[in-house]
N, C-alpha and C positions, 0 to 999 in steps of 0.2 A: 306418307307418313315414316317415320325414321325407324330403323331395325328395333331401337329400343322399346318404341311403344307397339310396333306390331308384335313382339315377343310379349306384350302386356297383355295382348289378345289371348281370349282362350281358342284351342284348335275347335275346328268344325265338329269333330267327333266327340268332344268332351261331355256333352250330355248323354249319348249314346254308352260311353264307356265308365258313367259314372254309377257305382251299387246304388241302390238302392235305400231308403232307411229303415227299412226291415232288416236287408243285409248287413248295415252299420252296425246296428244295435245288435243283432248277432255276434258280430265280430268283437264287440265290448264282452259281451257274456264268455265267450272264449278266452279273453284276456284275463276275466274277471277267474276263470277257473282256473288260468294256468298257475296266476299267483297263489291259489291254493284255497280260493273263498268258495264259498257256497253260494252260488246265485240264486238261490232258491228262498234264501231267508230274507226276512223281511224287510230288513233295510237296505237290500241290493235290489228290489225288483223294479223299482223306477230309474236304477241307477244308468242302465243304457239308453234310455232315452235322452236322463238329463246329460248324458256325455254328447250324445250326438247335439243335442241343442246347443251344448256350449262350442262344440267344434265348429256349428255354423257362424258362431259368433267370433272365435278365434281365427278362422280362417276365411273370412266374409271377403279377404282382399281378391280372393280369386274370382268373385263376381264382379271385381271392377275395373274400371279403367282410369288407369292416373290422367289421361289425356281429356277424359272429360272434365276434371277438376281445374284444368287448364287453360280451357279455349277461351275465357272472356279478359282480355287486358285492358287497361284504362291506360291511356294517354293523355288525360288533361290533368297532368301533373306539375303545372307551372315550372317547364322544364328541368324536373328534379332528377339527376343523373349521379347521385352520389349513392354510396351502399344502402341497400334494404338488407335488415338483419331479423330473424327471429331466433331467439334465443330459448332453450329450455325446453323445447318440445317434448312432453312426453311421450314415451312409446313402450310398447312392449311387443314382442316376437316370439316366434318359437323356433329351437335349433332342427335343422332337416337333419340331423344327424342321430340326436336322442327325443325328438320331439318334446324339449322339456323348454321352459321359457327361458329367454334372456332380456331384460327391461332395463329400459335408460332414458336418456333424452338426446334431443339431435338439436344441432346449430345450424341455422342454412343462412346464407348469404349470398346476395348479386348485385351486380352492378347493371342496371336497365339500359336497353338499348334505345327502345320506341315506345315502351309503357310498362306497367307494374301488372301485377297480380294482385287479387284481394290475398289478404294474410291468411287468413281460412284456410286460403286451397291448399299452400304450401303444407301446412298441417293435415289436411286431407290427403295430400300424396304420400306425407309419411305412412298415415294410417294404411292405405291403398298396399304399401308395397309390404309394411310391417304385418299384416294381419296375413301371411302368408308361412311355410317352413321357408327358413333363410338362413344364410349365413350373414353374420355383420357387413363383411367387407361386400359381398354382392348387394346387400340392403343398401349399402351407402352409394355403389355406382348406379344402382337402379334409379334410387332418386335423382342424383344427378344428372344422369341422361334423359331424365323425363322431364327436370325443370328445363334444361338445356335444348331442348328439340322444340319445346313448346314456345318459350320467352326469345330465345336466340339472344341471351345476355351477353355484356362484354366480359363478363366472367362469374364464377359459383364457386363459393365457398361451403362444405360442408365437415363437420365433424359429428359424430356420433359416438358416446360414451353408454356402456352397459355391463352390467354384470351377467352370465351367462350361470342358469342354474344346473348346466352340464357338468360345470367346474365346479361348484359350490356344493352340491349335494350329493355327488356321484364322483368318480375317479379320485383326483387329488383331493377333492373336499376342501376348497380353500376357498370361503366366502369372503366378500367384500374385496375380490379382485376387479378391476376395473380395464373394459377392453375399449380401447381408442382407436377408431379408423377416420380418416379423413380424405377427402376428394377436392382438389381445386383444378379449375378451369381458366383460360383466357387469362384475364390483368391477374388474379390471382396466381395463378401458376408462374406467370413471367414477372410479376414486381414483387419482390421480397417485401417493399414496403406495402403494399396492398394485404399480403397475406399477414404481416406482423399487424396492422389495423384489427384486423379479422379478429386474430387471436387475442388482444389486448380486450376487445371488445365482450368477448364470451368468458373473460375471467374477470371481468370487474366484480 
């Protein structure tokens, strides 16, 4: 398995090092007290449990492996070897610097070599990596590396665009600013025509 997918696996001691749910709930109470709240008031009594449950959903990608979604390919495609594109895949992730969301959409294309993968599997790969603490640059690279490792296509093109709430809600407070990241491999990197074709298809 390639290094990109090896890095997707949890370390052997991950479960041993992981705090208990009770410890996580206690940490939420500490943060509530830090911001000046009364953790004993009625409206906050169940907040620690709710926050920890929400974290289980927000960060479920740590319990998933992208390779599991890309293990089955289909070769009976009547010789189809042109571009396969998924456009406007919605995603949300959390900035690893401030732990606030960034929300956007991904566009993924590839030129198949020996087969294709189920379309929903590409969306699941996006979910696996986005449901972790991330930077958008790292997220883009991880998705490309996982697809390349599993499918060995002739080329991959990815564009991700998102609004980062660490920029819109705090700091410079500039809502509506979009951040775009790209990754091109194979024919998309080497052939400007293929790259232009991808860009034209996602902007229609």
